[in-house]
TORSE-123996 format. One record per residue (C-alpha): residue in three letters; chain; x, y, z. Coordinates in pm, whole numbers, plus 50000, padded with zeros to 5 digits. Last residue first. Layout:
BEGIN
<node><res>ALA</res><chain>A</chain><px>X</px><py>Y</py><pz>Z</pz></node>
...
***
This chain:
BEGIN
<node><res>SER</res><chain>A</chain><px>58809</px><py>13305</py><pz>33022</pz></node>
<node><res>LEU</res><chain>A</chain><px>58539</px><py>13243</py><pz>33282</pz></node>
<node><res>VAL</res><chain>A</chain><px>58586</px><py>13503</py><pz>33552</pz></node>
<node><res>ALA</res><chain>A</chain><px>58757</px><py>13490</py><pz>33892</pz></node>
<node><res>ILE</res><chain>A</chain><px>58750</px><py>13678</py><pz>34224</pz></node>
<node><res>VAL</res><chain>A</chain><px>58437</px><py>13890</py><pz>34172</pz></node>
<node><res>THR</res><chain>A</chain><px>58377</px><py>14077</py><pz>34497</pz></node>
<node><res>LYS</res><chain>A</chain><px>58015</px><py>14074</py><pz>34620</pz></node>
<node><res>GLY</res><chain>A</chain><px>57932</px><py>13738</py><pz>34782</pz></node>
<node><res>CYS</res><chain>A</chain><px>58162</px><py>13806</py><pz>35079</pz></node>
<node><res>ARG</res><chain>A</chain><px>58371</px><py>14115</py><pz>35020</pz></node>
<node><res>VAL</res><chain>A</chain><px>58737</px><py>14107</py><pz>34911</pz></node>
<node><res>ARG</res><chain>A</chain><px>59048</px><py>14304</py><pz>35003</pz></node>
<node><res>ALA</res><chain>A</chain><px>59349</px><py>14240</py><pz>34781</pz></node>
<node><res>GLY</res><chain>A</chain><px>59678</px><py>14148</py><pz>34952</pz></node>
<node><res>SER</res><chain>A</chain><px>59763</px><py>13865</py><pz>34715</pz></node>
<node><res>GLY</res><chain>A</chain><px>59595</px><py>13904</py><pz>34378</pz></node>
<node><res>VAL</res><chain>A</chain><px>59243</px><py>13929</py><pz>34241</pz></node>
<node><res>CYS</res><chain>A</chain><px>59068</px><py>13885</py><pz>33905</pz></node>
<node><res>LEU</res><chain>A</chain><px>59178</px><py>13524</py><pz>33845</pz></node>
<node><res>GLU</res><chain>A</chain><px>59101</px><py>13372</py><pz>33505</pz></node>
<node><res>PHE</res><chain>A</chain><px>58873</px><py>13068</py><pz>33500</pz></node>
<node><res>GLY</res><chain>A</chain><px>58915</px><py>12781</py><pz>33253</pz></node>
<node><res>GLU</res><chain>A</chain><px>59009</px><py>12523</py><pz>33516</pz></node>
<node><res>PRO</res><chain>A</chain><px>58810</px><py>12566</py><pz>33835</pz></node>
<node><res>VAL</res><chain>A</chain><px>58923</px><py>12788</py><pz>34125</pz></node>
<node><res>SER</res><chain>A</chain><px>58961</px><py>12624</py><pz>34465</pz></node>
<node><res>VAL</res><chain>A</chain><px>58847</px><py>12819</py><pz>34770</pz></node>
<node><res>ASP</res><chain>A</chain><px>59026</px><py>12859</py><pz>35102</pz></node>
<node><res>VAL</res><chain>A</chain><px>58852</px><py>13033</py><pz>35392</pz></node>
<node><res>ARG</res><chain>A</chain><px>59039</px><py>13160</py><pz>35696</pz></node>
<node><res>SER</res><chain>A</chain><px>58975</px><py>13259</py><pz>36058</pz></node>
<node><res>GLY</res><chain>A</chain><px>58966</px><py>13554</py><pz>36292</pz></node>
<node><res>PHE</res><chain>A</chain><px>58633</px><py>13525</py><pz>36482</pz></node>
<node><res>CYS</res><chain>A</chain><px>58348</px><py>13272</py><pz>36452</pz></node>
<node><res>ILE</res><chain>A</chain><px>58319</px><py>13071</py><pz>36134</pz></node>
<node><res>LYS</res><chain>A</chain><px>57985</px><py>13075</py><pz>35951</pz></node>
<node><res>GLY</res><chain>A</chain><px>57794</px><py>12866</py><pz>35701</pz></node>
<node><res>MET</res><chain>A</chain><px>57669</px><py>12813</py><pz>35347</pz></node>
<node><res>ARG</res><chain>A</chain><px>57502</px><py>13150</py><pz>35272</pz></node>
<node><res>GLU</res><chain>A</chain><px>57395</px><py>13195</py><pz>34911</pz></node>
<node><res>GLY</res><chain>A</chain><px>57621</px><py>13418</py><pz>34699</pz></node>
<node><res>LYS</res><chain>A</chain><px>57603</px><py>13191</py><pz>34392</pz></node>
<node><res>SER</res><chain>A</chain><px>57306</px><py>12962</py><pz>34437</pz></node>
<node><res>VAL</res><chain>A</chain><px>57304</px><py>12641</py><pz>34637</pz></node>
<node><res>ARG</res><chain>A</chain><px>57143</px><py>12302</py><pz>34563</pz></node>
<node><res>GLN</res><chain>A</chain><px>57146</px><py>12063</py><pz>34860</pz></node>
<node><res>GLY</res><chain>A</chain><px>57258</px><py>11704</py><pz>34794</pz></node>
<node><res>GLU</res><chain>A</chain><px>57481</px><py>11697</py><pz>35102</pz></node>
<node><res>GLU</res><chain>A</chain><px>57365</px><py>11949</py><pz>35359</pz></node>
<node><res>VAL</res><chain>A</chain><px>57422</px><py>12322</py><pz>35409</pz></node>
<node><res>GLU</res><chain>A</chain><px>57449</px><py>12544</py><pz>35719</pz></node>
<node><res>CYS</res><chain>A</chain><px>57798</px><py>12448</py><pz>35839</pz></node>
<node><res>LYS</res><chain>A</chain><px>57893</px><py>12622</py><pz>36164</pz></node>
<node><res>ILE</res><chain>A</chain><px>58261</px><py>12620</py><pz>36252</pz></node>
<node><res>ARG</res><chain>A</chain><px>58346</px><py>12642</py><pz>36619</pz></node>
<node><res>ARG</res><chain>A</chain><px>58655</px><py>12692</py><pz>36833</pz></node>
<node><res>THR</res><chain>A</chain><px>58780</px><py>13015</py><pz>36686</pz></node>
<node><res>PHE</res><chain>A</chain><px>59026</px><py>13236</py><pz>36871</pz></node>
<node><res>PHE</res><chain>A</chain><px>59336</px><py>13094</py><pz>36698</pz></node>
<node><res>GLY</res><chain>A</chain><px>59165</px><py>13030</py><pz>36365</pz></node>
<node><res>ALA</res><chain>A</chain><px>58917</px><py>12776</py><pz>36229</pz></node>
<node><res>ILE</res><chain>A</chain><px>58935</px><py>12693</py><pz>35859</pz></node>
<node><res>GLN</res><chain>A</chain><px>58628</px><py>12679</py><pz>35630</pz></node>
<node><res>VAL</res><chain>A</chain><px>58734</px><py>12505</py><pz>35307</pz></node>
<node><res>VAL</res><chain>A</chain><px>58533</px><py>12572</py><pz>34991</pz></node>
<node><res>LYS</res><chain>A</chain><px>58617</px><py>12311</py><pz>34730</pz></node>
<node><res>ILE</res><chain>A</chain><px>58527</px><py>12316</py><pz>34363</pz></node>
<node><res>ALA</res><chain>A</chain><px>58397</px><py>12045</py><pz>34130</pz></node>
<node><res>GLY</res><chain>A</chain><px>58361</px><py>12121</py><pz>33761</pz></node>
<node><res>TYR</res><chain>A</chain><px>58249</px><py>12420</py><pz>33554</pz></node>
<node><res>ARG</res><chain>A</chain><px>57876</px><py>12339</py><pz>33574</pz></node>
<node><res>THR</res><chain>A</chain><px>57925</px><py>12323</py><pz>33950</pz></node>
<node><res>ASP</res><chain>A</chain><px>57959</px><py>12028</py><pz>34189</pz></node>
<node><res>LEU</res><chain>A</chain><px>58038</px><py>12176</py><pz>34529</pz></node>
<node><res>VAL</res><chain>A</chain><px>58272</px><py>12019</py><pz>34783</pz></node>
<node><res>ILE</res><chain>A</chain><px>58250</px><py>12162</py><pz>35135</pz></node>
<node><res>THR</res><chain>A</chain><px>58558</px><py>12111</py><pz>35353</pz></node>
<node><res>ASN</res><chain>A</chain><px>58529</px><py>12188</py><pz>35726</pz></node>
<node><res>LYS</res><chain>A</chain><px>58839</px><py>12271</py><pz>35921</pz></node>
<node><res>THR</res><chain>A</chain><px>59024</px><py>12232</py><pz>36252</pz></node>
<node><res>ASN</res><chain>A</chain><px>59376</px><py>12361</py><pz>36193</pz></node>
<node><res>PHE</res><chain>A</chain><px>59648</px><py>12180</py><pz>35997</pz></node>
<node><res>ASP</res><chain>A</chain><px>59668</px><py>12436</py><pz>35712</pz></node>
<node><res>SER</res><chain>A</chain><px>59698</px><py>12686</py><pz>36000</pz></node>
<node><res>ILE</res><chain>A</chain><px>60074</px><py>12625</py><pz>35979</pz></node>
<node><res>ARG</res><chain>A</chain><px>60082</px><py>12874</py><pz>35686</pz></node>
<node><res>MET</res><chain>A</chain><px>60002</px><py>13159</py><pz>35927</pz></node>
<node><res>PHE</res><chain>A</chain><px>59708</px><py>13399</py><pz>35873</pz></node>
<node><res>ALA</res><chain>A</chain><px>59471</px><py>13162</py><pz>36054</pz></node>
<node><res>PRO</res><chain>A</chain><px>59654</px><py>13184</py><pz>36388</pz></node>
<node><res>LYS</res><chain>A</chain><px>59695</px><py>12825</py><pz>36513</pz></node>
<node><res>TYR</res><chain>A</chain><px>59396</px><py>12626</py><pz>36643</pz></node>
<node><res>THR</res><chain>A</chain><px>59496</px><py>12261</py><pz>36586</pz></node>
<node><res>GLY</res><chain>A</chain><px>59304</px><py>11985</py><pz>36411</pz></node>
<node><res>ARG</res><chain>A</chain><px>58970</px><py>11811</py><pz>36380</pz></node>
<node><res>GLU</res><chain>A</chain><px>58837</px><py>11753</py><pz>36030</pz></node>
<node><res>PRO</res><chain>A</chain><px>58481</px><py>11807</py><pz>35896</pz></node>
<node><res>THR</res><chain>A</chain><px>58410</px><py>11670</py><pz>35547</pz></node>
<node><res>ILE</res><chain>A</chain><px>58101</px><py>11787</py><pz>35358</pz></node>
<node><res>GLY</res><chain>A</chain><px>58021</px><py>11633</py><pz>35021</pz></node>
<node><res>ARG</res><chain>A</chain><px>57850</px><py>11683</py><pz>34686</pz></node>
<node><res>VAL</res><chain>A</chain><px>57678</px><py>12014</py><pz>34766</pz></node>
<node><res>VAL</res><chain>A</chain><px>57509</px><py>12113</py><pz>34440</pz></node>
<node><res>GLY</res><chain>A</chain><px>57611</px><py>12418</py><pz>34242</pz></node>
<node><res>ASP</res><chain>A</chain><px>57585</px><py>12788</py><pz>34165</pz></node>
<node><res>LEU</res><chain>A</chain><px>57920</px><py>12961</py><pz>34218</pz></node>
<node><res>PRO</res><chain>A</chain><px>58116</px><py>13121</py><pz>34507</pz></node>
<node><res>ALA</res><chain>A</chain><px>57874</px><py>12975</py><pz>34766</pz></node>
<node><res>VAL</res><chain>A</chain><px>57882</px><py>13184</py><pz>35083</pz></node>
<node><res>THR</res><chain>A</chain><px>58080</px><py>13178</py><pz>35410</pz></node>
<node><res>VAL</res><chain>A</chain><px>57985</px><py>13422</py><pz>35688</pz></node>
<node><res>HIS</res><chain>A</chain><px>58255</px><py>13563</py><pz>35912</pz></node>
<node><res>LEU</res><chain>A</chain><px>58186</px><py>13934</py><pz>35855</pz></node>
<node><res>ASN</res><chain>A</chain><px>58522</px><py>14100</py><pz>35909</pz></node>
<node><res>TYR</res><chain>A</chain><px>58629</px><py>14270</py><pz>36234</pz></node>
<node><res>LEU</res><chain>A</chain><px>58824</px><py>13974</py><pz>36377</pz></node>
<node><res>HIS</res><chain>A</chain><px>59018</px><py>13953</py><pz>36051</pz></node>
<node><res>MET</res><chain>A</chain><px>58912</px><py>13701</py><pz>35786</pz></node>
<node><res>PHE</res><chain>A</chain><px>59205</px><py>13566</py><pz>35588</pz></node>
<node><res>ILE</res><chain>A</chain><px>59123</px><py>13452</py><pz>35234</pz></node>
<node><res>SER</res><chain>A</chain><px>59327</px><py>13174</py><pz>35068</pz></node>
<node><res>ILE</res><chain>A</chain><px>59276</px><py>13131</py><pz>34691</pz></node>
<node><res>THR</res><chain>A</chain><px>59347</px><py>12783</py><pz>34554</pz></node>
<node><res>ARG</res><chain>A</chain><px>59449</px><py>12678</py><pz>34206</pz></node>
<node><res>GLU</res><chain>A</chain><px>59422</px><py>12319</py><pz>34077</pz></node>
<node><res>LYS</res><chain>A</chain><px>59567</px><py>12235</py><pz>33737</pz></node>
<node><res>GLY</res><chain>A</chain><px>59329</px><py>12013</py><pz>33543</pz></node>
<node><res>GLU</res><chain>A</chain><px>59023</px><py>11818</py><pz>33661</pz></node>
<node><res>GLU</res><chain>A</chain><px>59195</px><py>11496</py><pz>33767</pz></node>
<node><res>GLY</res><chain>A</chain><px>59471</px><py>11696</py><pz>33932</pz></node>
<node><res>GLU</res><chain>A</chain><px>59785</px><py>11871</py><pz>33807</pz></node>
<node><res>LYS</res><chain>A</chain><px>59972</px><py>12028</py><pz>34095</pz></node>
<node><res>GLY</res><chain>A</chain><px>59876</px><py>12342</py><pz>34278</pz></node>
<node><res>GLU</res><chain>A</chain><px>59916</px><py>12713</py><pz>34212</pz></node>
<node><res>ILE</res><chain>A</chain><px>59845</px><py>12864</py><pz>34553</pz></node>
<node><res>ILE</res><chain>A</chain><px>59714</px><py>13218</py><pz>34573</pz></node>
<node><res>ARG</res><chain>A</chain><px>59800</px><py>13393</py><pz>34896</pz></node>
<node><res>LEU</res><chain>A</chain><px>59665</px><py>13590</py><pz>35189</pz></node>
<node><res>ILE</res><chain>A</chain><px>59373</px><py>13753</py><pz>35006</pz></node>
<node><res>ARG</res><chain>A</chain><px>59214</px><py>13989</py><pz>35259</pz></node>
<node><res>GLY</res><chain>A</chain><px>58872</px><py>13965</py><pz>35421</pz></node>
<node><res>SER</res><chain>A</chain><px>58510</px><py>13887</py><pz>35343</pz></node>
<node><res>ALA</res><chain>A</chain><px>58425</px><py>13530</py><pz>35243</pz></node>
<node><res>PRO</res><chain>A</chain><px>58310</px><py>13309</py><pz>34953</pz></node>
<node><res>SER</res><chain>A</chain><px>58441</px><py>13561</py><pz>34698</pz></node>
<node><res>VAL</res><chain>A</chain><px>58240</px><py>13557</py><pz>34379</pz></node>
<node><res>MET</res><chain>A</chain><px>58292</px><py>13349</py><pz>34064</pz></node>
***
């Protein structure tokens, strides 16, 4: 599983038990100087795209969970994963470049967020994390999790 964005790992959230096992989420903060492209972390099919209006707080703060965002759900051979594009303080626009039903390959471009923002990605059950908080990652290049 590759990083869907370039930036720094803010935190790894160990979530509650869901329908597909224990959900884990990696939050990646994209500084103003990072490439703000979002790519598919695994091969899959876009099951759904849900845009949500919200605030525009700095993306490195926990309160940015309530910012304007776009959630892309991908069906992969390992289960469904979510890639959430979150607008930051300077950002006012999220560009989604995929459509429901579209097949995407690992590393393929899915969209863009302008200026300091955040991308959250869920990690499927059965994957072992390869990164920790504070690690720097590169969009489509850095391996963030491997099948265990």
